C-alpha positions in Angstrom: 89.1 105.0 100.3 89.2 101.0 100.6 85.4 100.5 101.4 82.0 101.8 100.0 79.2 103.4 102.2 78.1 99.9 103.4 78.1 98.8 107.1 80.7 96.3 107.7 82.6 97.7 110.6 82.0 94.8 112.8 83.0 92.4 110.2 86.1 94.1 110.0 87.2 94.8 113.7 86.6 91.1 113.9 88.1 89.2 111.4 90.4 92.6 109.7 92.0 94.2 112.5 95.6 94.8 110.5 93.6 95.6 107.3 91.1 98.0 108.2 90.8 101.5 105.8 92.0 103.3 109.2 95.2 101.6 108.9 95.9 102.8 105.2 94.1 106.6 106.4 96.7 106.9 109.0 99.9 105.3 107.3 99.1 107.4 104.0 98.6 110.7 106.2 101.8 109.7 108.2 103.8 109.6 104.8 102.1 113.1 103.6 103.0 114.4 106.8 106.6 113.6 106.1 106.2 114.8 102.8 105.3 118.1 103.3 108.6 118.4 105.1 111.1 116.6 102.5 109.2 117.5 99.3 111.7 117.5 96.7 114.4 117.1 98.8 115.2 114.0 97.0 116.9 114.7 94.0 119.8 112.5 93.6 120.2 108.8 92.3 117.8 110.0 89.2 119.7 109.9 86.5 117.3 108.6 84.1 114.5 111.4 84.8 113.8 112.0 81.5 113.0 108.7 80.9 111.1 108.0 83.7 109.1 111.3 83.2 108.0 109.9 79.9 107.1 106.4 81.4 105.0 108.1 83.8 102.9 109.9 81.2 102.8 106.5 79.5 101.5 104.9 83.0 99.1 107.6 83.2 97.4 107.4 80.1 97.4 103.1 80.7 96.0 103.8 84.2 93.2 105.7 83.1 92.1 103.5 80.2 92.6 100.5 81.6 93.4 100.2 85.3 91.1 102.6 86.9 88.1 101.4 84.7 88.8 97.9 85.9 89.3 98.9 89.4 86.3 100.7 89.7 83.8 97.9 88.3 85.8 95.6 90.4 84.8 97.8 93.4 81.2 98.1 92.0 80.5 94.7 91.4 82.2 93.3 94.8 80.9 93.5 97.8 82.8 94.7 100.7 83.0 91.3 102.7 84.2 89.6 99.3 86.8 92.3 98.9 88.1 92.1 102.3 88.5 88.1 102.0 89.9 88.5 98.7 92.4 90.8 100.2 92.7 88.8 103.1 93.6 85.5 101.0 96.2 87.4 99.0 97.8 88.6 101.7 97.9 85.3 103.9 99.9 83.4 100.3 102.5 86.5 100.9 103.1 85.5 104.5 105.2 82.6 102.8 107.7 85.5 101.2 107.2 87.8 104.4 108.4 85.1 106.4 111.4 84.0 103.8 112.3 87.6 104.2 112.5 88.3 107.5 114.5 85.4 108.3 117.0 86.4 105.8 117.1 89.6 107.9 117.9 87.8 110.9 114.2 88.4 112.8 113.7 84.7 113.5 110.7 85.5 115.6 109.0 87.3 113.0 109.3 84.8 110.5 107.9 81.8 112.2 105.3 84.0 113.2 104.6 84.5 109.5 104.7 80.9 108.9 102.3 80.5 111.8 99.9 83.1 110.5 99.7 81.1 107.1 99.1 78.3 108.8 96.4 79.3 111.3 94.6 81.7 108.3 95.0 78.6 105.5 93.3 76.4 107.8 90.9 78.2 110.2 90.7 80.9 107.8 89.3 79.1 105.1 92.3 79.4 102.8 93.2 82.6 104.2 89.9 84.4 103.7 89.3 85.5 107.2 92.5 86.5 109.2 92.2 84.7 112.2 96.0 85.3 113.3 95.4 88.8 113.5 92.4 88.3 116.1 94.7 86.1 118.4 97.7 88.4 118.6 99.9 87.3 115.3 100.7 90.7 113.7 100.8 91.1 110.3 104.3 91.7 108.7 105.4 93.6 105.6 108.9 92.4 104.2 109.9 91.7 100.5 113.7 91.0 99.0 114.3 94.4 98.5 114.0 95.2 102.3 116.0 92.5 103.0 118.9 93.7 100.6 118.2 97.4 102.2 119.1 95.4 105.4 122.3 94.0 104.2 123.5 97.4 103.4 122.7 97.5 99.7 121.6 101.3 98.6 118.7 101.8 96.4 120.4 102.6 93.8 119.2 105.1 90.6 115.3 105.5 90.9 113.4 104.0 88.2 109.7 104.4 86.7 108.7 101.4 85.6 106.6 100.7 82.8 103.0 99.5 84.1 104.4 99.1 87.3 105.0 102.6 88.6 107.8 103.9 90.7 110.9 101.5 91.9 114.7 101.6 92.6 117.3 99.4 90.8 117.6 97.5 94.0 114.0 96.8 94.2 113.5 96.2 91.0 116.3 93.5 91.0 114.4 92.2 94.3 111.2 91.3 92.2 112.9 88.4 90.8 113.1 86.1 94.0 110.1 87.5 95.5 108.3 86.1 92.1 109.5 82.6 92.8 107.7 82.4 96.2 104.1 83.9 95.8 102.0 82.2 94.9 103.8 80.3 92.5 105.2 78.3 95.1 102.1 76.7 96.1 100.4 76.5 92.9 101.6 74.5 90.2 99.3 75.9 87.6 100.0 79.0 85.4 96.8 80.4 84.5 95.5 80.0 88.0 99.0 81.9 89.2 98.6 84.8 86.8 95.0 85.2 87.3 95.8 85.6 91.1 98.5 88.2 90.3 96.1 90.2 88.0 93.6 90.0 90.6 96.2 91.3 93.2 97.1 94.2 91.0 93.4 95.3 90.5 92.4 94.7 94.4 95.3 97.1 95.1 94.6 99.7 92.7 91.0 99.7 93.8 91.9 100.4 97.8 94.2 103.1 96.7 91.3 105.1 94.2 91.3 108.6 94.9 94.9 108.9 96.0 95.8 110.7 92.6 93.7 113.6 93.8 96.0 114.4 96.8 99.3 115.0 94.4 101.4 118.3 96.0 103.1 120.1 93.3 105.5 118.8 90.7 103.7 114.9 90.3 106.3 113.4 89.5 108.6 114.7 92.4 105.6 113.7 94.4 105.3 110.4 93.5 109.2 109.6 94.0 109.6 111.2 97.4 106.5 109.3 98.5 108.0 106.1 97.0 111.0 106.8 99.1 109.3 107.8 102.1 107.2 104.6 102.0 110.1 102.3 101.2 111.8 103.7 104.3 109.1 103.4 106.4 108.8 99.4 105.6 112.4 98.9 106.0 112.5 100.5 109.2 109.2 98.5 109.9 107.4 102.0 111.1 110.2 102.6 113.5 110.8 106.0 112.1 112.9 108.4 114.3 110.8 111.7 114.0 109.2 114.6 115.9 105.3 113.6 115.3 104.8 111.6 118.6 102.5 114.3 119.7 100.0 113.3 117.4 99.0 110.1 119.7 99.4 107.8 116.8 96.6 109.6 114.9 93.9 108.1 117.1 92.1 111.7 116.3 91.4 110.2 112.4 89.9 106.7 113.6 86.5 108.1 112.5 87.5 108.7 108.9 
């Protein structure tokens, strides 16, 4: 899903421990297992379903005509090591916003860890190209202002399918505004460069999830909506979901995927 057949395993194990394909595979598998038990259970908070479904169809056409071809071309011309480096560099800048949101949620230790990650990876890690911080035990976190609002007790509100952006909620859509001011524009005072990085981030993200559209179960709209809610719950609770999947031994059986 994330890499081609070229052998870069040793590089990933050394520099990208928190961002390997196995992590994405196990997380996506976890979400899929949850979905198998909850599919179609989330039907509330969707007063705009008709508009959302129309937007989904438009997004699918845009994805097929633009995003997917560009993402495939990007993967074809980009060596795996460079692709991983680009992902790490973009992820490194995101640590500023992540730190800010961790602190707002009262997780001071995690917030300081994020700032330390950014400092180490921006210097020793060659502007974030190499994820040195993960190798010395500084865990990569995943926070945004939407999760901060959730931690403050603000409900997600109506489900929204945003044109060109995909699934969201009223709360998470509003949260895009403060998040947009933190990364990467906080570091780079050059708009063309900022927009280029954001575009590259979108393409890199789409490239990493090529093929996921083939695993849709049942009603595509409901599947995407449920997957979105499950993923946001997973992120908001920092992966600490009370479930009955402890016997899966952390999905170790899927390490060879």
